[in-house]
NUZAVEX-224360 format. One record per residue: residue number from 1; residue in one letter; x, y, z of N, C-alpha, C in turn. Coordinates in pm, whole numbers, plus 32768, in hexadecimal, padded with zeros to 4 digits. Layout:
% residues N
+-----+----+------+------+------+-------+-------+-------+------+------+------+
|   i | aa | n.px | n.py | n.pz | ca.px | ca.py | ca.pz | c.px | c.py | c.pz |
+-----+----+------+------+------+-------+-------+-------+------+------+------+
| NUM |  A |    X |    Y |    Z |     X |     Y |     Z |    X |    Y |    Z |
...
+-----+----+------+------+------+-------+-------+-------+------+------+------+
% end
This chain:
% residues 183
+-----+----+------+------+------+-------+-------+-------+------+------+------+
|   i | aa | n.px | n.py | n.pz | ca.px | ca.py | ca.pz | c.px | c.py | c.pz |
+-----+----+------+------+------+-------+-------+-------+------+------+------+
|   1 |  M | D6FE | C7FC | D448 |  D6AC |  C7CB |  D4B6 | D6FB | C765 | D509 |
|   2 |  M | D73B | C705 | D4C6 |  D787 |  C69F |  D50D | D800 | C6DB | D553 |
|   3 |  K | D842 | C73D | D512 |  D8B6 |  C77D |  D54D | D88D | C7CB | D5CB |
|   4 |  Q | D81B | C80F | D5C5 |  D7EA |  C85B |  D637 | D7CA | C7FB | D6AB |
|   5 |  Y | D78E | C789 | D68E |  D76E |  C725 |  D6F2 | D7ED | C6EF | D732 |
|   6 |  S | D854 | C6CE | D6E0 |  D8CF |  C696 |  D717 | D91B | C6FC | D76B |
|   7 |  M | D914 | C77B | D749 |  D957 |  C7E1 |  D79A | D914 | C7EC | D823 |
|   8 |  K | D88F | C7E6 | D825 |  D847 |  C7EC |  D8A4 | D869 | C772 | D8F8 |
|   9 |  M | D871 | C6FD | D8B9 |  D891 |  C682 |  D901 | D91F | C689 | D939 |
|  10 |  L | D97E | C6BB | D8EC |  DA08 |  C6C9 |  D91C | DA0E | C729 | D993 |
|  11 |  F | D9C5 | C797 | D989 |  D9C2 |  C7F7 |  D9F7 | D988 | C7B6 | DA75 |
|  12 |  L | D91A | C76E | DA66 |  D8DB |  C72B |  DAD7 | D939 | C6C5 | DB15 |
|  13 |  L | D979 | C672 | DAC3 |  D9D7 |  C60E |  DAF7 | DA4C | C651 | DB3D |
|  14 |  G | DA80 | C6BB | DB03 |  DAEF |  C703 |  DB40 | DAC9 | C73F | DBC5 |
|  15 |  F | DA51 | C777 | DBCC |  DA1F |  C7B1 |  DC48 | DA11 | C746 | DCB4 |
|  16 |  C | D9D5 | C6D5 | DC91 |  D9C2 |  C668 |  DCF1 | DA47 | C62F | DD1F |
|  17 |  W | DAA2 | C619 | DCC2 |  DB23 |  C5DF |  DCE4 | DB75 | C640 | DD39 |
|  18 |  G | DB73 | C6BE | DD17 |  DBBE |  C723 |  DD60 | DB8C | C735 | DDEE |
|  19 |  G | DB0C | C721 | DE06 |  DAD3 |  C733 |  DE8B | DAD5 | C6B5 | DEDE |
|  20 |  A | DAFD | C645 | DEA6 |  DAF7 |  C5C6 |  DEED | DB53 | C5C1 | DF65 |
|  21 |  S | DBC3 | C609 | DF62 |  DC21 |  C603 |  DFD1 | DBED | C64F | E04C |
|  22 |  Q | DB8A | C6A2 | E03C |  DB55 |  C6EF |  E0AC | DAC6 | C6C3 | E0CB |
|  23 |  N | DAB7 | C648 | E0F9 |  DA32 |  C613 |  E114 | D9E6 | C65F | E180 |
|  24 |  L | DA2E | C6A0 | E1DC |  D9EC |  C6E8 |  E248 | D9B4 | C76E | E220 |
|  25 |  L | D9E3 | C7A3 | E1B2 |  D9C1 |  C82B |  E18A | D92A | C841 | E184 |
|  26 |  G | D8F9 | C897 | E1DB |  D86C |  C8BB |  E1DC | D810 | C851 | E216 |
|  27 |  Q | D846 | C7DE | E239 |  D7F2 |  C774 |  E271 | D7EB | C781 | E308 |
|  28 |  K | D785 | C747 | E340 |  D777 |  C741 |  E3D0 | D794 | C6B2 | E3FB |
|  29 |  I | D7EF | C6A4 | E459 |  D817 |  C620 |  E489 | D7E0 | C60D | E515 |
|  30 |  D | D79C | C59F | E52B |  D76B |  C57F |  E5B0 | D7DC | C546 | E603 |
|  31 |  A | D7E5 | C572 | E680 |  D84C |  C541 |  E6DC | D814 | C54A | E769 |
|  32 |  T | D865 | C521 | E7C9 |  D83F |  C527 |  E856 | D8AD | C56B | E8A5 |
|  33 |  L | D886 | C5CF | E8F3 |  D8E2 |  C60E |  E950 | D8D1 | C5C7 | E9D5 |
|  34 |  D | D938 | C580 | EA00 |  D936 |  C533 |  EA7C | D973 | C58A | EAEA |
|  35 |  L | D91E | C5C0 | EB42 |  D94E |  C61B |  EBA9 | D9AC | C5D6 | EC0C |
|  36 |  S | D996 | C555 | EC28 |  D9F2 |  C510 |  EC83 | DA7E | C50A | EC47 |
|  37 |  Q | DA87 | C500 | EBC4 |  DB0A |  C502 |  EB82 | DB42 | C590 | EB7F |
|  38 |  A | DAEF | C5F2 | EB60 |  DB1D |  C67D |  EB59 | DB51 | C6AE | EBE0 |
|  39 |  F | DB14 | C67E | EC4D |  DB3C |  C6AA |  ECD3 | DBA1 | C64C | ED15 |
|  40 |  S | DBC9 | C5E2 | ECD2 |  DC2B |  C586 |  ED09 | DCB3 | C5CA | ED15 |
|  41 |  P | DCF6 | C5B8 | ED88 |  DD7C |  C5F4 |  ED96 | DDE3 | C5B4 | ED3A |
|  42 |  K | DDC3 | C541 | ED01 |  DE1F |  C4FB |  ECA8 | DE17 | C52D | EC18 |
|  43 |  V | DDB2 | C57C | EBF9 |  DD9F |  C5AB |  EB70 | DDE1 | C634 | EB5D |
|  44 |  D | DE35 | C63B | EAF9 |  DE77 |  C6B8 |  EAD4 | DE0D | C714 | EA98 |
|  45 |  Q | DE0F | C792 | EABD |  DDAC |  C7F1 |  EA8A | DDD6 | C831 | EA06 |
|  46 |  K | DE40 | C7F8 | E9CA |  DE6B |  C829 |  E946 | DDF6 | C81C | E8E6 |
|  47 |  N | DDE6 | C87E | E88F |  DD77 |  C87A |  E82F | DD9B | C8CD | E7B6 |
|  48 |  G | DD50 | C8BB | E74B |  DD65 |  C90E |  E6D5 | DD5C | C8C2 | E653 |
|  49 |  I | DD9A | C8FE | E5ED |  DD91 |  C8CE |  E564 | DE1D | C8BD | E52C |
|  50 |  K | DE2E | C853 | E4DC |  DEA6 |  C845 |  E489 | DE77 | C84D | E3F9 |
|  51 |  G | DEB9 | C89F | E3AA |  DE92 |  C8AB |  E31F | DEE8 | C90D | E2D3 |
|  52 |  E | DED4 | C90E | E250 |  DF1B |  C969 |  E1F7 | DEB9 | C9D5 | E1CA |
|  53 |  V | DEDF | CA52 | E1E0 |  DE88 |  CAC3 |  E1BE | DECE | CB1A | E157 |
|  54 |  S | DE8B | CB31 | E0E8 |  DEC4 |  CB88 |  E081 | DEB3 | CC1B | E0AA |
|  55 |  P | DF02 | CC76 | E071 |  DEF9 |  CD03 |  E097 | DE6A | CD38 | E08C |
|  56 |  G | DE3F | CD7C | E0F7 |  DDB8 |  CDB4 |  E0FB | DD4D | CD4E | E120 |
|  57 |  G | DD74 | CCD2 | E138 |  DD13 |  CC68 |  E157 | DD07 | CC4E | E1EC |
|  58 |  F | DCB4 | CBEB | E20E |  DCA3 |  CBC3 |  E299 | DC64 | CB38 | E2A0 |
|  59 |  I | DC71 | CAFC | E316 |  DC25 |  CA84 |  E33B | DBE2 | CAA6 | E3BF |
|  60 |  N | DB5F | CA94 | E3C6 |  DB11 |  CAB4 |  E43D | DAC9 | CA35 | E46C |
|  61 |  V | DACD | CA1A | E4EE |  DA89 |  C9A5 |  E527 | DA2B | C9D7 | E595 |
|  62 |  T | D9AD | C9AF | E58C |  D949 |  C9D2 |  E5F1 | D905 | C953 | E621 |
|  63 |  V | D8FA | C946 | E6A6 |  D8B4 |  C8D4 |  E6E4 | D83D | C90C | E730 |
|  64 |  R | D7C5 | C8D7 | E711 |  D749 |  C902 |  E754 | D706 | C889 | E793 |
|  65 |  E | D6CC | C8A0 | E80A |  D67A |  C835 |  E843 | D5F5 | C836 | E7F9 |
|  66 |  K | D5B9 | C7C1 | E7EF |  D546 |  C7B2 |  E796 | D4C1 | C7E7 | E7CE |
|  67 |  K | D4AD | C7E5 | E851 |  D42B |  C80B |  E888 | D40A | C89F | E875 |
|  68 |  K | D465 | C8F5 | E89C |  D44D |  C986 |  E895 | D4A3 | C9CB | E82C |
|  69 |  R | D4FA | C97E | E7E8 |  D554 |  C9B2 |  E77F | D5BB | CA14 | E7B8 |
|  70 |  T | D5DC | CA03 | E837 |  D63D |  CA5A |  E879 | D6CB | CA33 | E850 |
|  71 |  I | D71E | CA96 | E835 |  D7A9 |  CA7B |  E812 | D7F3 | CA48 | E88D |
|  72 |  L | D83A | C9D8 | E87D |  D88C |  C9A0 |  E8E7 | D921 | C9B5 | E8CC |
|  73 |  Y | D943 | C9C7 | E84D |  D9D0 |  C9D6 |  E827 | D9D4 | CA18 | E79D |
|  74 |  E | DA35 | CA71 | E78B |  DA46 |  CAAE |  E707 | DAD5 | CAE2 | E6FD |
|  75 |  T | DB16 | CAC4 | E68D |  DB9C |  CAF7 |  E674 | DBB1 | CB08 | E5DF |
|  76 |  R | DC1A | CB54 | E5BD |  DC38 |  CB72 |  E531 | DCCE | CB80 | E521 |
|  77 |  I | DD01 | CB4F | E4AF |  DD8B |  CB6C |  E48A | DD8B | CBB8 | E406 |
|  78 |  V | DDEB | CC14 | E3F9 |  DDF7 |  CC63 |  E37E | DE81 | CC51 | E33F |
|  79 |  A | DED2 | CBF9 | E37B |  DF56 |  CBDA |  E345 | DF6D | CB43 | E353 |
|  80 |  T | DFC2 | CB0D | E2FF |  DFE0 |  CA7D |  E301 | E01A | CA54 | E388 |
|  81 |  S | DFE9 | C9E4 | E3BD |  E01D |  C9A8 |  E437 | E018 | C911 | E422 |
|  82 |  L | E08C | C8D4 | E40C |  E090 |  C845 |  E3F0 | E0C5 | C7F3 | E465 |
|  83 |  N | E11D | C82C | E4B7 |  E15B |  C7E1 |  E524 | E114 | C7F2 | E5A9 |
|  84 |  D | E0D6 | C864 | E5BF |  E094 |  C880 |  E63E | E001 | C8A3 | E625 |
|  85 |  Y | DFAE | C885 | E689 |  DF23 |  C8B0 |  E682 | DF1F | C946 | E69D |
|  86 |  A | DED7 | C98E | E64B |  DED2 |  CA1F |  E658 | DE42 | CA4E | E64C |
|  87 |  G | DE2C | CAC9 | E672 |  DDA8 |  CB05 |  E664 | DD95 | CB79 | E6C2 |
|  88 |  T | DD45 | CBD7 | E697 |  DD25 |  CC4A |  E6EB | DC94 | CC3F | E718 |
|  89 |  A | DC7B | CC74 | E78E |  DBF4 |  CC6F |  E7C8 | DBA8 | CCEE | E7A6 |
|  90 |  N | DB26 | CCE2 | E7A7 |  DACD |  CD56 |  E7A2 | DA9D | CD70 | E830 |
|  91 |  T | DA7C | CDEB | E84F |  DA4B |  CE0F |  E8D3 | D9B5 | CE29 | E8CA |
|  92 |  Y | D96A | CDE7 | E923 |  D8D8 |  CDF5 |  E926 | D8AB | CE1E | E9B1 |
|  93 |  K | D83B | CE63 | E9B6 |  D7F5 |  CE7C |  EA33 | D788 | CE12 | EA3D |
|  94 |  P | D769 | CDE2 | EAB5 |  D702 |  CD7B |  EAC3 | D67E | CD9F | EA80 |
|  95 |  K | D656 | CE1D | EA86 |  D5D6 |  CE46 |  EA4A | D5D5 | CE34 | E9B2 |
|  96 |  D | D64D | CE33 | E974 |  D656 |  CE20 |  E8E3 | D64B | CD8D | E8BA |
|  97 |  L | D64C | CD33 | E91C |  D64B |  CCA3 |  E8FF | D5C1 | CC64 | E910 |
|  98 |  G | D55D | CCB2 | E935 |  D4D7 |  CC7C |  E946 | D4C4 | CC3B | E9CE |
|  99 |  Q | D454 | CBF5 | E9DF |  D432 |  CBB7 |  EA5F | D49E | CB5A | EA93 |
| 100 |  G | D4DA | CB0C | EA3C |  D53E |  CAAA |  EA67 | D5BC | CAE9 | EA9D |
| 101 |  G | D5D3 | CB6A | EA86 |  D64D |  CBAB |  EAB1 | D643 | CBF8 | EB33 |
| 102 |  I | D5D3 | CBED | EB7B |  D5C1 |  CC41 |  EBF1 | D625 | CC25 | EC61 |
| 103 |  Y | D65F | CBAF | EC65 |  D6C0 |  CB90 |  ECCF | D750 | CB98 | EC9F |
| 104 |  Y | D767 | CBCC | EC28 |  D7EF |  CBDF |  EBF5 | D82D | CC55 | EC3F |
| 105 |  P | D8B3 | CC57 | EC4C |  D8F3 |  CCCC |  EC88 | D8E3 | CD46 | EC2D |
| 106 |  N | D8EF | CDBC | EC67 |  D8E2 |  CE37 |  EC19 | D964 | CE86 | EC20 |
| 107 |  P | D9AD | CE95 | EBB7 |  D99B |  CE5D |  EB31 | D9CE | CDCD | EB28 |
| 108 |  W | D9A3 | CD87 | EAC1 |  D9CD |  CCFC |  EAA9 | DA24 | CCF6 | EA2C |
| 109 |  Q | DA97 | CCB3 | EA36 |  DAEF |  CC9A |  E9C4 | DAC5 | CC17 | E985 |
| 110 |  S | DAAC | CC15 | E904 |  DA6D |  CBA3 |  E8C1 | DAC2 | CB25 | E8B7 |
| 111 |  I | DB3E | CB26 | E8E9 |  DB8D |  CAAA |  E8EC | DB8C | CA6B | E977 |
| 112 |  E | DB43 | CAA7 | E9D5 |  DB3F |  CA77 |  EA5F | DAD0 | CA0E | EA6E |
| 113 |  V | DAF1 | C992 | EA4C |  DA90 |  C925 |  EA4F | DA61 | C907 | EADE |
| 114 |  K | DAB9 | C911 | EB3F |  DA8F |  C8F6 |  EBC9 | DA25 | C95B | EBF6 |
| 115 |  N | DA37 | C9D9 | EBD5 |  D9D5 |  CA3F |  EBFD | D94F | CA2B | EBB8 |
| 116 |  S | D952 | CA10 | EB37 |  D8D3 |  C9FC |  EAEF | D892 | C979 | EB1B |
| 117 |  G | D8E2 | C911 | EB30 |  D8AC |  C890 |  EB5E | D86A | C89E | EBE6 |
| 118 |  F | D8AB | C8E5 | EC42 |  D871 |  C8FF |  ECC5 | D7EF | C94C | ECB7 |
| 119 |  G | D7F1 | C9B6 | EC65 |  D77B |  CA0A |  EC54 | D703 | C9C0 | EC1B |
| 120 |  I | D71A | C970 | EBB5 |  D6AA |  C92A |  EB75 | D679 | C8B7 | EBCD |
| 121 |  D | D6D4 | C876 | EC18 |  D6AB |  C80B |  EC73 | D656 | C845 | ECE4 |
| 122 |  K | D67D | C8B7 | ED18 |  D62E |  C8FB |  ED81 | D5A5 | C923 | ED49 |
| 123 |  Y | D5A2 | C953 | ECCF |  D523 |  C978 |  EC90 | D4C8 | C8FD | EC86 |
| 124 |  Y | D4FD | C88D | EC53 |  D4AD |  C812 |  EC48 | D47B | C7E7 | ECD2 |
| 125 |  Y | D4D3 | C7EA | ED34 |  D4B3 |  C7C0 |  EDBB | D440 | C813 | EDF4 |
| 126 |  D | D449 | C897 | EDE3 |  D3E1 |  C8F0 |  EE17 | D35C | C8DE | EDCD |
| 127 |  Q | D35F | C8BB | ED4F |  D2E5 |  C8AB |  ED00 | D296 | C830 | ED28 |
| 128 |  T | D2D7 | C7CD | ED62 |  D28F |  C752 |  ED86 | D238 | C765 | EE01 |
| 129 |  G | D261 | C7BE | EE5C |  D215 |  C7D2 |  EED7 | D223 | C75D | EF36 |
| 130 |  K | D27F | C701 | EF1A |  D294 |  C68C |  EF6F | D31B | C697 | EFB5 |
| 131 |  I | D329 | C64A | F01D |  D3A8 |  C644 |  F064 | D3EE | C5C2 | F03D |
| 132 |  N | D46F | C5CB | F028 |  D4C3 |  C556 |  F007 | D494 | C50A | EF8B |
| 133 |  I | D47B | C551 | EF1E |  D455 |  C50D |  EEA3 | D4C9 | C4BC | EE6A |
| 134 |  S | D541 | C4EE | EE7C |  D5BB |  C4A7 |  EE55 | D62D | C4EE | EE9A |
| 135 |  P | D69C | C4AA | EEA9 |  D70E |  C4EE |  EEE7 | D734 | C56A | EE96 |
| 136 |  F | D743 | C5D9 | EEDC |  D764 |  C657 |  EE9A | D7EB | C64D | EE54 |
| 137 |  L | D7F6 | C689 | EDDF |  D86F |  C68D |  ED8B | D89A | C603 | ED5A |
| 138 |  S | D83B | C5AA | ED49 |  D85A |  C528 |  ED0D | D7FC | C50B | EC98 |
| 139 |  T | D7AC | C56D | EC74 |  D74B |  C560 |  EC08 | D790 | C54F | EB81 |
| 140 |  K | D74F | C506 | EB29 |  D77B |  C4FD |  EA9E | D718 | C552 | EA4F |
| 141 |  I | D74C | C5B9 | EA0E |  D6F8 |  C61A |  E9C8 | D700 | C602 | E932 |
| 142 |  D | D68C | C5F3 | E8F3 |  D689 |  C5E5 |  E861 | D6A8 | C66B | E822 |
| 143 |  V | D70A | C66A | E7C7 |  D736 |  C6E6 |  E787 | D73C | C6D5 | E6F0 |
| 144 |  E | D74A | C746 | E6B0 |  D759 |  C74D |  E61F | D7D6 | C7A0 | E603 |
| 145 |  I | D82F | C76B | E5B0 |  D8A9 |  C7B3 |  E58B | D898 | C7E4 | E4FC |
| 146 |  Q | D8B4 | C864 | E4E7 |  D8AE |  C89B |  E460 | D933 | C8DE | E43F |
| 147 |  V | D965 | C8C3 | E3C5 |  D9E4 |  C8F9 |  E397 | D9CC | C954 | E321 |
| 148 |  G | DA06 | C9CB | E327 |  DA02 |  CA28 |  E2B7 | DA8E | CA3E | E283 |
| 149 |  I | DAA0 | CA3C | E201 |  DB24 |  CA4A |  E1C3 | DB1B | CAAE | E151 |
| 150 |  R | DB7C | CB0C | E14C |  DB87 |  CB6A |  E0DC | DC1A | CB7C | E0BA |
| 151 |  P | DC42 | CB8A | E041 |  DBF5 |  CB68 |  DFCA | DBF1 | CAD0 | DFB8 |
| 152 |  K | DB83 | CAA1 | DF86 |  DB71 |  CA12 |  DF6D | DBD7 | C9E5 | DF05 |
| 153 |  G | DC0D | C96E | DF19 |  DC6A |  C935 |  DEB9 | DCFA | C95E | DED0 |
| 154 |  K | DD12 | C9CE | DF14 |  DD9B |  C9FB |  DF2C | DDBF | C9F3 | DFC0 |
| 155 |  T | DD5D | C9E5 | E015 |  DD72 |  C9D9 |  E0A4 | DD4A | C94C | E0CB |
| 156 |  T | DD9F | C90A | E11C |  DD8B |  C87C |  E13A | DD8A | C862 | E1D0 |
| 157 |  L | DD1F | C828 | E201 |  DD15 |  C7FC |  E28B | DD5D | C776 | E299 |
| 158 |  H | DDAE | C767 | E301 |  DDEE |  C6E7 |  E31D | DDAF | C6A3 | E396 |
| 159 |  E | DD9C | C6EF | E402 |  DD6D |  C6B1 |  E47D | DD38 | C71B | E4DE |
| 160 |  I | DCDB | C6F1 | E535 |  DCA4 |  C746 |  E59F | DCB7 | C6FD | E623 |
| 161 |  L | DCD6 | C744 | E68E |  DCDF |  C70A |  E714 | DC8D | C75F | E773 |
| 162 |  I | DC2B | C71F | E7B6 |  DBD4 |  C765 |  E814 | DBCC | C711 | E894 |
| 163 |  P | DBF1 | C749 | E909 |  DBE7 |  C6FE |  E986 | DB59 | C6CC | E99D |
| 164 |  G | DB4C | C64F | E9C5 |  DAC9 |  C614 |  E9DF | DA89 | C5D7 | E964 |
| 165 |  I | DABD | C5F8 | E8EE |  DA8E |  C5BC |  E870 | DAFE | C569 | E834 |
| 166 |  G | DB75 | C5A0 | E830 |  DBE9 |  C558 |  E7FB | DC17 | C590 | E776 |
| 167 |  R | DC60 | C53B | E72F |  DC98 |  C562 |  E6AD | DC3B | C537 | E63D |
| 168 |  I | DC27 | C590 | E5DC |  DBD2 |  C577 |  E568 | DC27 | C590 | E4EC |
| 169 |  D | DC23 | C532 | E48C |  DC70 |  C545 |  E411 | DC20 | C596 | E3AA |
| 170 |  A | DC5C | C5AD | E337 |  DC1F |  C601 |  E2CF | DBA0 | C5C6 | E294 |
| 171 |  K | DB88 | C545 | E2AA |  DB0E |  C505 |  E276 | DAA1 | C4FB | E2E0 |
| 172 |  G | DABD | C52D | E359 |  DA59 |  C529 |  E3C3 | DA61 | C4AE | E41A |
| 173 |  N | DAC9 | C45D | E409 |  DADA |  C3E4 |  E458 | DB26 | C402 | E4D8 |
| 174 |  K | DAFB | C3C2 | E544 |  DB42 |  C3D2 |  E5C3 | DBC4 | C382 | E5BC |
| 175 |  I | DC32 | C3C0 | E5E5 |  DCB4 |  C37F |  E5E8 | DCC7 | C345 | E674 |
| 176 |  P | DCED | C2C6 | E680 |  DCFE |  C289 |  E705 | DD5E | C2DA | E75D |
| 177 |  S | DD42 | C2DA | E7DF |  DD95 |  C323 |  E83F | DE23 | C2EF | E840 |
| 178 |  D | DE7F | C34B | E859 |  DF0B |  C326 |  E86A | DF4B | C38B | E8C9 |
| 179 |  S | DFCC | C398 | E8C4 |  E012 |  C3F0 |  E921 | DFF0 | C483 | E90D |
| 180 |  V | DFB2 | C4A7 | E89E |  DF8F |  C534 |  E886 | DF21 | C561 | E8E5 |
| 181 |  T | DEC1 | C50A | E905 |  DE51 |  C534 |  E959 | DE62 | C50C | E9EB |
| 182 |  S | DEC7 | C4BE | EA0C |  DEDC |  C497 |  EA97 | DF63 | C4C8 | EAC6 |
| 183 |  K | DF6A | C4EB | EB45 |  DFEA |  C517 |  EB7E | E03D | C49F | EBA3 |
+-----+----+------+------+------+-------+-------+-------+------+------+------+
% end
């Protein structure tokens, strides 16, 4: 009985300790997409993921706005990228994105933050029925970032970079701006 209990405890501790380095895994992180920053000519549009991916694995990052749950950004890496931000886009049609995607270009590449930011800002603007609610393309949009990693424990996220949001580390913390995000 005691041996069975200690084996379960060791397994639980090992599982918790092994997963501690990937705090973002499966969690939703609240952030803000600042359209004035995303559309600033001083901001580099470089974006993507840095991480180590084991054979057959991946790291996937999805950013959704909170009101309509519309995707604003999505990318995935299937190979290790430690020095450069990397990621491939998915292609969506606006009708596949729900109400919030009606002003997206057709087709939309999921790494195009300026296009999705423009589309969702126009959607918000039209929904108010008011004129001059705020300067267009300067809205701060509440978003949720979700990270998917496979296989767990063998694939490691290092950092994410998204224009208008910035750099996010593996624990979900925003990394202060530096020369990477500014020209």
